[in-house]
N, C-alpha and C positions, 0 to 999 in steps of 0.2 A: 518425164523429167530424169535427167542424170543426176545422181547423187554421188558426190566425191567423198562422203563421210567414211571414216575409217577409225581404227582404235590402235593405240600404241601404248604398251606398258600399262594398261588399265586406264588410259586416258582417252576420253571421247574427243575425236578431232573432226573438224568440219571439212578437212581435206588432208591429204598427205604431206603438205609441206610445212616443215619445221625450219625456223631460222636457228641455225647452228650457233655454238658458243664463240663469240668473237668480241672485239672492242665495242662494236655498235650496240650490242645488247646489254651494256653496262649503264646505259641511259634509259630510264623508265620511260621517257617521252618518245625515244626511238621505238620502244617495244609497243607502245600504243599505235604509233605509225605503221609498224609491221603488221599489227592486227587490222588496221583499217585498209591496208593494202591486200589483205586476204590471207595472210599466214594463219596456220591453224594451232601454232604454239611457238614458244621462245625458249632457247636454252641461253641462260645468262652466261656472261664471260665468267670464266672459272677463277675460283680461289686456287692459288698454287701453294701447296704444301711446301714444296722445295723452297720457294721464294720466301715464305714466312719463316721457315727453319733458319735459312741462311742469314736473313736480316736479324733475327733474334740472337743467333750465335754471335754475329758481329757486335751487336750491343754489349753482350757478356764480356767479350774480349776488350772491348774499349772501356768498360767500367773500371773505376778505381777499386771498388769494393764488390765482392760476390753479391751481397744483397742488393746493391744498386743494379747489378747486371740482370739479377732474377726479376727485379721489379720493372726494369724497362722491357725484359722479354715478354712478361705478362701484358704489359701496356701495349706493346705492339700488336700482339695477338689479338687482344680484346678490341683494338681500334681497327684493325683490319677486318675482323668479324663483323664489328658494328656497323661499318660502312657497307659492307655486302648486306646485311640483313636490312639496312635501310633500302637498298635497291630492290630487294625482294619484296618488301612491304609497299613501296610506292609502285612497283610494277603491277602487283596485284590490285591495288586501289585503282589503277587506270584501266587495266585490261580485263577482259572477260575470258580470254583464251588461257590455257594452261601456261603457267610459269614454271620452267624446269631449272632449278639451281644446278651448279656445276662445281665439282672439286677436281682439281688435277692433283693426283696423288701418287705416291711411290710405295708406301708402306701403311700398315694399320697402327698408326701412331696417335699422339694427343690430339691431332686434328678431328678424329672421329667425333669428339664431343661437338664440334662445329655442326654436325648433322642434326642434332636435336635443336639447336637454335635457328637453324634453316627451316626445319618443319614447323616450329612455333610461329615463324614469321609468315607462314602461309604458303611456302613453295608447294606446288602440286606434285612434284616429283624431284628426285635428286640423281644427276648423272655424274658417274664416277669415271674419270678420264684417267686410267692406270697407264702411266708412261715409264718408259726407261729401256735401257739397253743392257742385255747380259754380256758383259765384257770380261769378267773375272776369269782368270786361268783355271781356278779351282771351282768354277761353277758347277753346280749339281744340277744334272738334268731334270727339267721341270720345275725348278724352284721358282722361276719368274711367273710361270702359269699358277702354282700354288698360292703365290702371293695375291693374285685376283681373288681367289676363293676366300683367303683369311680377311681380306679388306671387305668384302661383301658380308661376310659372318658377322665382323665387327660392327658394321654400320646397321646390319639388319636388326641386331639386339637393341639398337638406339631409337630407331624410327619406325614408323608404320606407312609412311608414304612410299610409293613405288621407287625402287632402285634400279636405275639403267646403268649398264657397264659399256663404256665405249672401248672397244679393244684396238690394239694396235696392229698393223699388218705384219709384224714381226713375230706373231703368235705363230708356233709351228703347225698347230692344229686347232683352228678356230672352232671346228665342229665339237671336239672334245671338251674344250673350255667353255663354250657356250651351254653345252649340256650340264656341266658340273655347276656352273654359274645359276641355271635354272633351278637346280636341285637345292641350292643353298639360298634361294630367295630372290634372285634377280628377277625383275619383272619384265626386262627387255635387254636387248643388245644393240650396239651400233657398230657396223663394220664400214670403214675403220677410221680411227683418229688420224690427223695429219701431223707428223712430226716436223719439228724444225728442219729446214732444207739448207744444205750447205753447198757452197761453191768455193773455188780458189781464184783469187785474183793473182794471175801468173806474174804480172809486172811488179806488184807490191809484195808478192809472196805472203798474202794474208788471207784468212779465211773470211769470207763474206756470206751474207744470206742469200740464197738462191731465190727462185720466184715463189713470192708469198702465197699467191692465189693458186687454186688447182687448175689443171688443164683438162680437156676432154679425154685424153688418153688415161687419166687417172681412174676413170670410171671402170675401166676393164677388171681390175683385181676385186674390188668390192662387189662387183656385179656377179662374178664367178662364185664367191664364197657365200653371198646371200642365197644364191640358187642352191648350193650344196646344203647349206646350214638349214634353210627353210625346210628342206626335205628330211633331213636326218633328226632335227630336234623339233618335234612337234609340240606346238602350244607355247612356244617362245617367240614373241613378236620381235621382229628386227627392223631397225631403220638402216638405211644406206647412206653413207657420207663419203664424198670424195668424187669429184669429177663431174657433178650434176650441173649441166649447162643449159638445159632447155626441158620444156613440158615433155618431150619424147624420151628424155632421159629418166624422167620421174616415171613414165610409163614402162620403160625397161626395167627399173627397179621393182616395181610392183608386179610385173610379169615373173620376175625371178623369184618372188617371194616376200619382198619387203612390205611392211605395213605403212611405212613412211620414209621420207627422205630428210636428212639435215643439209641445209644449204647456207653457204657464206659468200663463196667466191662470186658466183653469178650476181648476188646482190651488190657486192662491192663494185663489181664491173658496170651493172645497168641500172642500179637503184632498186627502190622498192616496187617500181612498175614492173620489174621482172616476174614478181609473184603472180600478178593478175595474167600477164601474158602467158605464163606457165600453165596457170589453171585453165585459161582458154584452150590452149593446145591439148591439155589432157581431156577436156570436155568434147573437142572435135574429134579426137581419136576414138573415144568412146562411141560417139554417135556414128562414125564411119563404120565400126566394127559391130555395132548392135549390142553394146553393153550399157547397162543402166545403172550399174554400182561398181565400186572398187572390188568388192568381194567376188564379183562375177569372173574377174580375170587374174586376181592375185594368186601368185605361184603356179600359173598355168604353164610357166616355162622353167619350173624348179627341177631338181634332180629327181623328183619323184617319179617321173617319166623316163623310161630306160634310154630313150633316144637323147632326151635332154641332158641326162647324166652322162652320156658318152661325150657330148659336146663340152659340157662344163668340166669334166674330169680330165679331158685330153691335154697332154702336156707337150708332145712332139709336134713340130709344125713344119718340117721340111718339106713334106709332100705337097703343101699348100703353094710352095714356090715352083712347082713343076711347069706350070704354064705361063709363069711371070717372064716378062722380057722387058729390058730398059729401054 
């Protein structure tokens, strides 16, 4: 019998497929359906620090009196948190698989107190999606990365559940940041989050949203960094996110060193049935290659091997075009 069991961030998973944070996971009934389809865990749709702060500030500016603004600000935050807590609780009531809460944050602010309420509601872990662009002309080198550490330290002081950090691909050195996060209490990292994609309508001369769902080519970058990070930062579980379209892609992620994958786009495209088909493909691959468990081949293609490291860390590519003809 082939076992697809794995662990990620201290969570025991029946297989490596986690449904990533998205609109679909904000309905507890959907999360039950994901479990029934074979998913090993679910990451709830994120609470957005930036959105809460912006709405609260808007209410303050609209208020006739400062006291009224403060009241409405507190009301908004409490209502937003209350609604989220309800999703956590109802998901836990319906599901037996781990339910991972998620907060999209930019700083270690007042929202950190939300983590305590989320833990009390029964969340099995908390994923912190630290997003942002370093665009200031007077930017101090490393400030963005240090912000990740400050956030984890603040949350770690509040909760005991595992803290997972979803890193952006704009981190200069994911290995260094992952190592520091581990030292400050992170139980796992996800490589990488998917930022809002932009495009320009040249006729209307307006910014528009580019493709929402990931593409197969998106797998290349996280695959490289999973392979490098898994070898360099021992004992830190990694989940790959971005570009996973098939069971073969899940196998690639595990070979590179991932313990799990987070998937959204493939489920949007193909529905919950994708989970079962991906698991079947993983099982068939294991059978063909004589593996009976995930642990037997996890990180087999990581940078721990010198030949693998050469492939993963190679940046120049012109010589590969030597034999190419149009």
